[in-house]
TORDO-90022 format. One record per atom (N, C-alpha, C, O): y, z, x. Coordinates in steps of 0.001 Angstrom, whole numbers, plus 500000, padded with zeros to 6 digits. Layout:
N
YZX
...
//
This chain:
361
314351061280257825
314495060263257134
313949060003255566
313203060797254995
314399058876255023
314203058930253472
313194058003253349
313167057226254304
312424057828252580
311243057450252406
310956056593251104
309949055888251021
311700056671250305
311352056030249095
313091055662248674
314106056347248802
312857054186248095
313832053797247515
314052053034246086
313445051980245893
314824053507245196
314862052915243750
316458052150243529
317576052612243761
316082050928243036
316976050021243058
317480049295241421
317044048165241200
318305049902240412
318471050000239449
318861048429238866
319931047988239284
318098047577237959
318597046210237410
319422046671236057
318555047103235298
320292046739235625
320418046910234149
320317045828233327
320789046052232212
319716044354233531
320098043604232674
318956043739231820
318003044393232243
318910043249230745
317976043025229808
317722041734229089
318821041186229009
316929041081228602
316981039852227496
317613040268226230
318526039662225670
316899041644225723
317659042332224683
317435043805225053
316620044292225836
318356044378224297
318496046109224302
317699046760223272
318190047141222209
316757046859223508
315992047828223010
315848049184221857
315596050162222562
315905049611220427
316504050379219800
315906051776220287
316576052781220051
314527051916221038
314527053093221673
315129053491222906
315099054678223232
315628052699223568
315445052746224862
316433053413225498
317508052887225207
316601054564226422
317579055361226539
318154055003227928
319289055398228194
317615054448228627
317875053897230510
318956053246230233
319003052570229204
320178053337231214
321582052283231194
320719051223231560
319801051117232372
321503050125230371
321487048751230448
321993048279229659
322621048789228732
321781047097229925
322750045832229036
322502044738229031
321802044370229974
322872043805228133
322830042488227989
323193041640229225
324346041739229645
322370040855229822
322919039794230491
323968039054230438
324298038359229478
324661039194231683
325988038512231660
326063037636232782
325872038228233844
326297036326232890
326040035441234041
327331035079234719
327544034205235560
328178035983234141
329345035876235011
329470037021235858
329986036796236953
329012038562235535
328643039614236381
327834039003237556
328178038801238721
326661038765236919
325269038893237859
325875038995239532
325953040020240210
326267037567239936
326436037372241472
327276038699242141
327059039128243274
328327039279241148
328994040139241753
328237041307241866
328354042114242788
327294041414240727
326211042591240786
325732043062242308
325863044036243050
324970041499242303
323947041323243022
324983041622244930
324287042035245858
326032041439245114
326840041189245726
326570042711246225
325940043014247238
327240043701245204
327423044731245130
326296045714245769
326486046751246406
325172045144245446
323889046077245065
323935046065247312
323584046996248037
324362044990247656
323830044697249150
324884045723249836
324627046516250742
325817045573249354
327082046160250183
326716047545250022
327191048255250909
325902048249249021
325805049651248879
324290049784250157
324200050694250982
323577048989250045
322685048907251009
323075049166252245
322464049985252932
324196048470252716
324599048458254109
324866049798254524
324500050286255593
325674050501253424
326222051567253866
325453052838253694
325867053916254119
324175052661252976
323116053567253152
321930053434253738
320868054006253491
322295052342254824
320744052068255288
320572052995256806
319535052839257450
321437053763257212
321295055103257920
320374055931257356
320490056491256266
318706056062258729
318209057038257996
317449056911256214
317265057763255344
317155055333256281
316394055077254991
315206054139255628
315514053074256164
313877054555255555
313044053458256054
311801053982254807
310910054828254878
312219053067253709
311302053521252632
309697053038252865
309456051934253352
308816053805252540
307618053367252308
306880052824251294
305790052257251226
308133053278250167
307500052746248637
309373052325247942
310437052933248060
308999051039247250
310635050778246608
309810050271245412
308692049764245327
310803050606244480
310745050163243054
311836049715242149
312748050505241905
311834048802241749
312847048035241097
312394047950239545
311467047413238938
313723048900239141
313423049389237405
314540048821236938
315374048149237546
314492049170235699
315842048957235070
315691049559233202
315128050593232843
316281048686232434
316713047676232355
315597046285232723
314455046674232481
315588045065233139
314691044497233342
314651043469234736
314752042244234658
314512044106235806
314424043469236826
314330041878236722
315224041124237107
313088041460236132
312833039892236328
313600039403235338
313268038250235060
314782039948234484
315367039298233755
316506038269234754
317372037482234374
316188038562235784
317178037738236893
316122036861237514
314917037073237656
317036035583237928
316129034448237741
315545034320239439
316047034990240341
314355033294239665
313708033769240609
314812033406241954
314594033973243024
315726032658241863
316246032486243235
317343033965243296
317620034428244403
317789034481242281
318485035846242492
317858036475242854
318275037080243841
316256036864242317
315817037675243132
315518037853244511
315667038830245244
314998036543244748
315059036303246258
316521036357247169
316449036196248387
317497036530246682
318893036518247359
319243037961247271
320043038387248103
318675038910246227
318735039933246361
317747041010247707
318181041828248518
316187040483247410
315146041275248150
315272040989249225
315083041895250037
315713039362249849
315733039103250971
317040039474251828
317060039309253048
318169040006251080
319446040698251525
318976042009251620
319321042537252676
318297042729250872
317868044004251261
317208044276252186
317445045324252787
316159043416252604
315569043381254006
316068043013255158
315577043068256285
317344042537254693
318017042078256056
319282043768256428
319716044227257485
319420044108255284
319913045588255677
319214046957255953
319681047819256698
317983047060255233
317204047946255294
315818048023256316
315101047023256360
315560048888256902
314001048699257258
312733048852256225
312095049819255810
312686047723256053
311429047473255246
309838047605256341
308746047163255985
309997048027257133
308714047348257860
307185048587257574
306009048328257830
307695049799257030
306883050674256607
306252050539255264
305240051053254787
307323049524254686
307013049741252888
305292049458252531
304776048361252743
304771050260252142
303088050157251911
303216049813250455
302578048799250173
303972050465249260
304187049682248068
305650049583247342
306586050379247267
305427048158246800
306650047668246384
306397047435244844
305417046771244505
307188047923243975
306866047625242403
307999047125241882
309153047459242148
307615046298241118
308584045814239952
308245045608238515
307166045279238021
309403045872237938
308972046328236422
309587044751236034
310618044143236323
308208044412235113
308378042905233967
308291043171232776
307259043716232387
309070042946232088
309029042209230537
308098041472230442
307889040868231494
307120041129229286
306058039994229361
306805038782229062
306372037666229347
307847038976228530
308551037427228223
309490037069229394
310432036302229195
309253037613230634
310104037227231989
309100036776232747
309452036411233869
307619036655232418
306758036794233309
306499034378233401
306535033421232627
306293034640234767
306091033250235127
305340032731236053
305964032973237086
304327032131236352
303007031980237723
304488031523238821
304493032040239938
305439030760238518
306529030568239393
307275032125240175
307233032599241310
307692032391239339
308306033877239634
307090035141240271
307299035772241307
306126035273239603
304632036044240191
304514035313241387
304698036105242312
304304034226241794
304135033739243187
305481034004244291
305130034313245430
306649033927244099
307834034200244585
307849035534244725
308159035769245893
307667036546244116
307614038076244244
306884038390245211
307275039028246189
305658037939245019
304383038285246157
304702037737247706
304290038288248727
305554036488247653
305940035922249416
307429037045249751
307875037181250890
308044037778248482
308727038416248727
308062039979249201
308926040773249573
307095040324249216
306824041597249693
306215042326248237
305740043437248472
306172042094247424
306328042807245962
304641042964245858
303881042054245524
304299044156246177
302618044178245426
302355044906244223
301208045345244135
303078045123243346
302783046080242268
303630045723241518
304787045570241910
303178045452239970
303927045278238758
303573046097237495
302518046311236897
304824046460237325
304545047475236032
305143046597234932
306061045797235116
304599046803233906
304776045667232577
304633046173231211
303618046529230613
305976046127230804
306078046953229435
305278046230228254
305882045309227703
303830046573227741
303076045964226630
304189046598225558
305084046122224860
303565048129225842
303883049035224378
302889048925223368
302259049943223079
302652047878222797
301677047839222025
301199046142221675
301898045128221688
300045046277221435
299558044679221318
299459044307219692
298958043250219308
299951045221218875
299961045174217596
302003044521216945
303128045020216914
301444043386216621
302949042729216243
303698043297215412
304913043179215569
303249043963214453
303957044718213398
304600045737214008
305758045836213601
304150046930215237
305021047561215909
305593047118216738
306617047755216986
305358045894217614
306271045341218437
307419045096217717
308395045078218466
307761044849216257
308562044283215959
309445045686215141
310473045452214505
308998046833215241
309565047853214854
310155048656216042
311071049478216015
309274048145217285
310046048769219164
311227047830218971
312296048292219369
311262046540218415
312308045408218839
312007044946219964
312890044918220821
310770044490220252
310487043785221749
310708042427221660
310794041976220517
310822041666222588
311209040129222262
310068039367222623
310119038138222675
308941040079222902
307992039477222802
306642039936222322
306490041144222146
305735039185222112
304456038850220796
303454039758222026
303513040033223225
302490040004220787
301182040571221752
300254039451222669
299608039690223689
300424038082221909
300063037104222719
300323036926224071
299697036909225130
301899036751223518
302710036732225081
302056037745226162
301485037530227231
302295038662225620
302088040056226942
300585039546227375
300509039211228557
299382039434226607
298166038967227427
298358038077228121
298010038201229295
298945036908227705
299080035599228662
299904036054229763
299424035805230869
301128036715229750
301854037037230909
300666038058232192
300334037852233359
300320039260231080
299013039772232209
298100038708232940
297655039012234047
297781037421232362
296503037234233023
297442035676234018
296856034942234814
298515035591233747
299030035262234754
299810035857235968
300259035116236844
299970037294236001
300282037997237117
298423038017237900
298243037974239117
297781038058237325
296686038188237761
295834036923238571
294917037107239371
296400035569238136
295836034128238604
297097034162239622
297032033457240629
297974034775239442
298972034895240722
298254035475242057
298193034902243145
297932036249241850
297100037239242830
298133038643243066
298228039153244183
298868039173241887
298825040448242124
297769041882242083
296888042231241297
298268042416243179
297032043132243448
296795044604242557
295704045165242459
298106045095241926
297747046070241589
298998045878240085
300179045576240256
298408046120238801
299157046201238040
299087047060237083
297968047233236600
300319047898236491
300496049003235640
300903048405234380
301719047486234314
300103049140232999
300678048329231620
300998049976231377
300468051038231702
302311049499230528
302996050699229795
302898050516228586
303088049435228029
302484051924227859
302052051346226284
303024052893225855
303554053766226543
302875052597224057
304115053533223908
303188054563222423
302886053960221393
303000055460222519
302809055922220881
303406056730220271
304547056870220713
303105057531219194
304054057420218383
305029057242217613
305868057983217100
304776055975217592
305636054868217061
305970054857215227
305047054773214417
307204054942214882
306925055036213066
305922054240212657
305858053216213336
305307054300212010
304422053836211181
303106053708211862
302234053187211166
302743054085213131
301502053989213399
300428054556213072
300471055621212457
299308054001213394
298170054400212743
297646054816213854
298000054441214972
296368055982213494
295056055771214558
294371054819214774
293628054970215744
294292053706214176
293947052708214643
294392051902215291
293813051329216214
295738051682214832
296377050769216031
296374051300216921
296132050551217867
296563052554217268
296698053074218651
295013052919219253
294819052617220431
294069053121218460
292901053123219222
292577051694219924
292182051530221078
292916050410218657
292928049230219107
293465048895220626
292892048320221552
295089049603220513
295806049036221903
295112049474223142
295020048816224178
294487051028222849
293810051864223947
292875050849224396
293022050476225560
291774050232223590
290833049239223459
290978048200224155
290189048045225087
291765047434223973
292155046496224635
293029046206226102
292989045344226980
293725047270225870
294238047415227452
292992047823228421
292919047371229563
292303048451228040
291240049094229042
290739047413229171
291204046727230082
289919046929228344
289325045740228355
290207044819229008
289814043706228660
291306044680229859
291890043603230156
291718044608231826
292229044046232795
291243045578232013
291021046026233301
292542045793234487
292693045150235525
293479046719233632
294309046981234645
294222047994235575
293481048920235245
294914048104236923
294697048940237812
294907050423237144
294138051384237125
296280050256236580
296999051785236212
297774051536234721
298524050613234404
297319052693233930
298116052452232658
298945053619232268
298495054733232537
300230053511231601
301013054810231382
301513054720229951
302101053884229265
300940056157229774
300936055929227999
301779057170227930
301442058211228493
303154057012227057
303995057869226677
304146058013225633
303888057138224807
304775059574225239
304982059604223547
306801058932223067
307819059192223707
306742058247222072
308075057967222010
308901059185221541
308478059923220651
310016059371222121
311103060126222187
312405059707221668
312856058634222070
313283060629220564
314310060048219962
315593060698220959
316028061849220906
315948059827221675
316988059910223012
318556060023222341
318612059589221191
319600060449222799
320642059999222293
321231058849222409
320605058041223095
322398058430221899
322870057012222447
321638055880222427
321429055006223269
320697056238220898
319929054788220838
319921055008219573
320166056035218941
319537053682219152
319555053241217705
318673054037216976
318950054301215806
317375054575217632
316479055441217123
316905056869216674
316708057553215670
317709057055218092
318379058578217299
319206058690216093
319322059595215266
319626057797216180
321038057540215011
320048057368213528
320349057833212429
318996056690213811
318141057041212620
317277058149212344
316709058333211268
317183059028213565
316397060193213462
317609061016212680
317267061361211549
318618061301212963
319421061829212557
320037061637211018
320602062440210276
319688060238210857
319869060293209654
318700060373208403
318853060118207208
317475060826209135
316046061211208491
315164060023208270
314090060178207689
315577058750208731
315255057877208740
313762057779209203
312893057218208535
313566058347210343
312677058510211589
312335060029211777
313314060680211414
311272060878212226
310891061753212314
309655061808213242
308683061065213108
309761062599214036
308406062656214620
307315063658214074
307508064729213498
306301063138214348
304938064034213390
304030064549214836
302956064086215221
304760065535215403
303703066487216315
302216066291216233
301488065910217149
301757066706214613
300388066787215074
299719065885214928
298510066095215030
300214064393214607
299773063442214992
300025062670216273
299208061947216844
301366062945216671
301179062344218266
300223063158219670
299823062769220767
300145064655218786
299222065330219775
297819064376219526
297333063743220463
297388064358218528
296078063556218515
296007061991219182
295045061475219752
297052061541218976
297335060386219665
297410060672221404
297045059569221812
297586061236222234
297587061996223686
296094062385223589
295455061961224551
295404063041222732
294026063469222913
293247062248222769
292053062342223053
293751060965222329
292755059852221789
293088058987223257
292214058300223786
294136059090223689
294449058518225239
293800059310226226
293412058540227105
293542060315226457
293073060923227715
291654061164226991
290985061762227833
290930060995225911
289429060541225903
289222059243226472
288549058965227464
289842058524225770
289559057002225872
289275056571227543
288246056095228023
290455056886228171
290777056423229380
290136057377230463
290209057245231685
289512058337229769
288890059018231139
287821058577231115
287289058409232212
287029058191229846
285544057521229424
285438056394230041
284369055981230490
286694055695230137
286315054288231391
287158054059232879
287710053063233347
286999055369233359
287057055017234490
288686055509235223
288966055701236407
289498055599234065
290631056019234674
290932057698234861
290579058554234049
291574057914235967
291731059550236052
293310060025235802
294259059357236212
293400060828235333
294544061134234653
295292062178235623
295029063364235821
296076061554236043
296624062461237759
298031062785237393
298432063759238030
298951062263236538
299949063059236021
299920062972233718
299246062294232942
300682063709233564
300360063555232051
300492062610231256
300124062632230082
301133061513231931
301185060316230855
300777059204231871
301007058014231660
300289059575232749
300034058254233585
298265058589234373
297790059613234863
297729057275234189
296094057234234358
295963056138235479
296602055093235358
295197056340236505
295153055306237861
293537055261237963
292898056276237689
292849053997238384
291878053891238575
291722054349240110
292717054142240804
290470055018240813
290428055602242104
291783054792243101
291890053568243172
292535055576243663
293070054848244823
294541053982244326
295105053328245204
295098053992243015
295457053211242369
296944054103241927
297888053485241433
297014055595242167
297983055842241899
299531055070242157
299540053956242680
300896055777241730
301910055106242078
302448055937243285
302822057001242792
302603055952244254
303140056674245159
304338056753244612
304580057699243863
305196055891244850
306457056237244508
307057057080243519
308092057675243820
306341057274241893
306254058591240953
305591059418241686
306507060229241821
304646059916242333
304605060654243190
305353061317244129
305248062533244289
306104060620244768
307159061439245648
307862061829244909
308156062913245413
308544061735243772
309248062185243057
309013063626242509
309756064600242626
307710063526241833
307095064966241442
306711065640242558
306342066773242248
306639065429243714
306606066382245010
307742066539245107
307666067473245906
309176066361244908
310433066698245421
310582066087246233
311594066479246813
309993064935246899
310599064309247829
312134063875247921
312935064148247027
312461063204249034
314228062657249132
314402061386248708
313901060702249600
314835060648247838
314701059335247790
316443058593247778
317498059222247692
316303057446247866
317768056594247635
317813055946246718
316869055156246752
318601055780245586
318739055060244591
320241054000244502
321329054553244665
320201052888244308
320848051681244903
321634050682243262
321249049526243091
322355051113242557
322569050213241568
323462051541240660
323528052742240925
324165050638239359
324749051649238294
323479052650237874
322303052355237658
324055053752237844
323205054959237092
322032055592237710
321319056464237212
321861054679239598
320894055304240154
321054056560240769
322103056900241316
320000057290240691
320000058708241141
319939058529243121
319540057515243695
320487059897243868
319698059948245217
319983061173245393
321059061741245201
318514061790245950
318504063247246554
318368062791248073
317625061963248600
319563063809248700
319137063177250326
319968064271250976
321124064524250639
319232064960252022
320102066171252464
320634067246251534
321843067475251555
319840067925250722
319941068850250089
321334068315248808
321986069197248248
321540067151248579
322428067029247751
321995066110246825
321171065297247244
322387066013245494
322021065055244598
323013064242243688
323772064836242923
322991062772243792
324120062027242892
323655061158241998
322512060720242132
324279060854241179
324156059495240187
325400058793240625
326433059407240892
325265057296240706
325980056154240562
326957056196239329
326561057111238608
328036055609238796
328445055409237864
327368054625236680
326523053825237083
327463054850235671
326286054331234570
327215053513233952
327601053693232797
327681052403234857
328899051175234191
328735049873235070
329419049948236091
328243049071234991
327965047553235978
329369047437236199
329713047658237360
330008047231235621
331555046353235742
331980047528236773
332222047198237934
332082048917236383
333469050113237017
332361050202238466
332909050335239560
330847050125238408
330308049948239730
330610048578240609
330644048865241806
330802047391240398
331268046640240977
332813046692241345
333279046352242433
333370047068240499
335139047313240896
335090048466242145
335715048250243183
334218049826241942
334403050640243138
333930050115244397
334491050513245418
332824049142244499
332462048564245531
333285047511246089
333190047132247257
334097047044245233
334907046132245791
335812046570246433
336111046036247500
336647047913245843
337638048573246211
337380049628246926
338164050568247061
336021049532247546
335191051209248799
335827052412248488
336398053217249223
335553052405246748
335907053511246219
334406054326246173
333370053738246486
334423055758245740
333010056800245574
332323056097244618
333009055677243686
330944055817244601
330655055101243503
329783056169242578
329243055658241596
329598057489242762
328941058572242092
329894058859241300
331061058528241511
329349059753239926
330355060524238819
329385061729238709
329381062365237655
328658062044239607
327886063040239202
327548063432240729
327146062562241502
327726064799241148
326994065150242680
326787066812242155
327261067468241227
325795067110243301
325429068659243380
324843069069244124
324038068239244546
324735070586244880
324045070871245986
322858071256245184
322923071937244161
321242070551245955
320641071447245529
319543072442245898
318446072314246441
320186073419245438
319827074770245743
318542075353245995
317557074873245433
318455076131246612
316285076652246502
315936076785245668
314917076164245368
316576077737244669
315892078010243359
316124076475242507
315284076156241665
316881075895242687
316823074842241688
315657073803242250
314994073272241360
315355073478243494
314049072809243783
312649073397243690
311541072879243829
313019074573243426
311589075447243664
311574075170241979
310465074792241601
312600075287240888
311810075244239558
311654074052239441
310467073883239161
312319072835239508
311766071104239871
310622071091240130
309774071073239238
310271071099241612
308936071348241773
308172071807241168
307245071013241008
307899073391240350
307088073697239527
306812072696238485
305755072088238321
308133072582237653
308254071770236294
307091070201236844
306022069951236287
307663069400237974
307268068382238365
305879068646238439
305055067963237832
305616069512239086
304308069392240142
302794069912238976
301573069843239117
303476070290238144
302527071188237126
302014070068236351
300947070268235771
302607068845236218
302071067740235068
301498066772235903
301587065620235480
300732066994237362
299961066360238114
298556066993238141
298378068202237987
297835066339238291
296381066647238540
296271067529239820
295150067990240036
297164067805240613
297333068362241961
297826070089241509
297459071139242037
298475069944240715
299204071272239956
299855072287241239
300328071802242267
299821072978241111
301194074128242126
299995075116242916
298864075553242709
300885075134243779
300251076827244608
300033077882243975
301025078335243403
298690078684243818
299383079791242588
300381080689243684
300922081498242930
300737080872244645
301676081557245201
302935081298244649
303788082186244667
303206080020244080
304496079890243882
305306080652242293
306500080619241995
304242081238241574
304454081478240014
304180083124240379
303567083626241322
304687083565239566
304440085081239205
303364085270238642
303152084693237576
302301086214239262
301071086447239031
301120087139237393
300072086961236772
301855087648236891
301457087980235792
301920087104234747
301618087521233629
302542086049234762
302838084967233943
301284083817234041
300720083128233191
301063084033235294
300073082976235655
298746083525234457
298148082901233581
298646085200234999
297356085805234277
297485085277232718
296479084862232142
298765085311232067
298876085519230622
298618083872229801
298265083576228659
299020082981231109
298750081395230671
297008081156230848
296371080424230090
296519081770231768
295252081522232002
294564081940231029
293771081260230378
294866083263230846
294362084004229162
294199083490228288
293250083640227518
295371082524228166
295572082070226525
294853080279226563
294727079476225639
294495080157228044
293670078662228180
294381077585228574
294047076403228491
295454078081229040
296611077198229106
296668076461230770
297208075412231123
295960077377231498
295951076691233120
294577077418233737
293906078243233117
294400077112234603
293177077381235654
293166077367236988
293860076546237588
292477078160237572
292511077959239431
291619076791239565
290672076728238781
291807075693240592
291106075161241022
291508074708242697
292538074172243106
290670075006243220
290388075044244752
291879075999245347
292328075870246486
292227076555244718
293549077749245294
294785077381244690
295890077884244894
294355076068243613
295766075495243284
295817075992241490
294911076702241053
296765075605240739
297175076022239450
297553074901238599
298664074375238547
296306074531237809
296572073054237238
296095073334235439
295199073988234904
297088072564234981
296836072539233433
295384072279233249
294659071643234014
294971073006231840
293908072639231114
294161071451230155
295300070995230050
293116070939229450
293490069975228532
294419070574227448
295367069887227067
294205071867226896
294926072619225780
296369072449226550
297314071829226061
296385072989227616
297725072849228294
298722071959228874
299795072324229356
298217070567228778
298589069139228840
299434069209227564
300641069426227669
298916069052226477
299416069252225145
300735070018225069
301670069661224351
300748071044225820
302371071452225768
302918071873227148
303387072986227385
302786070662228204
303033071116229626
304556071479229487
304685072529230117
305603071161229034
307004071574229096
307161073000228896
308081073553229499
306378073704228114
306239074772227703
306010075772228454
306756076735228631
304661075521229060
304180076031229518
304900076285231482
304862077277232210
305387075086231677
306422075023232778
307358075939232870
307707076436233941
307892076265231623
309082077394230939
308860078461231447
309593079031232256
307614078922230941
306969079897231140
306658080387232735
306238081469233146
306927079505233258
306399080141234869
308078079776235960
308134079876237186
308933079473235276
310266079645235840
310910080618236149
312042080487236616
//
């Protein structure tokens, strides 16, 4: 039985220049056909699917109107057994929050919101190409609380071109003062097929590894001192507020994905739906295969992924999964340590998590 469901909504009010996820500007003429297509896919994939976690990502799922969200979520509930759902997350852009939409989502079973704030600094928001202001983001957060959303994550970005230590510290402190349940703090990366990557390629932007490592350490220090547990490299939660959906990914559990570009891992296979909304709709309408990529998840691949992802979490890995000699070398270098028969990253190791994982594979 598959216990986790991801639904990809590709529409955005504006395409941010740093974002590498599949997305596109909203198209009123395409939206109805897209929603119908998701429900057709859900009907075809419902057997063996009883989610305990549901995650609507994008894009910006709440770029959809309240009636459209009602149509989609209600339709999914008619086709997929939602009776075991414990965590239902939807991503929101601060520019798409309203008290009416929040109340409607709660009535539809959503109990967790992940809102992309990124920064409270107006100049940095302009650099990121965001459509909201810091004031609007704060107002949206308060609307969600007023509506009664019980679990809220705020997404932050550090390593933004031109960002200072003071700006990052101010963002961390303001975020903590708002008392969200969960905070995600990601270092900006320059991904292919983005405007930022083009600027990186031209030499206009460049990552500053020393500065970014300092920002990462600031996040660890500030958030750990204010009651947040760093249960994954980029994710911090108040006790009991960890994201169960993402934990399932990091543990290597099976999951189903609906929508263009969505991945599914199921019964030893992994595939991705075509990353093109128009083509996705056309394939649904013509009863053609949706995937543009499929592979067998071999035991060696599953082991490598389990180590790479689990090592990023506070739970770490079973010490017997890795070569003793390599573990000893990493431990002597201060990158890993043993805790309750598990191997976990030290603070030093968290700064070089990918490199440490590579040594263990």
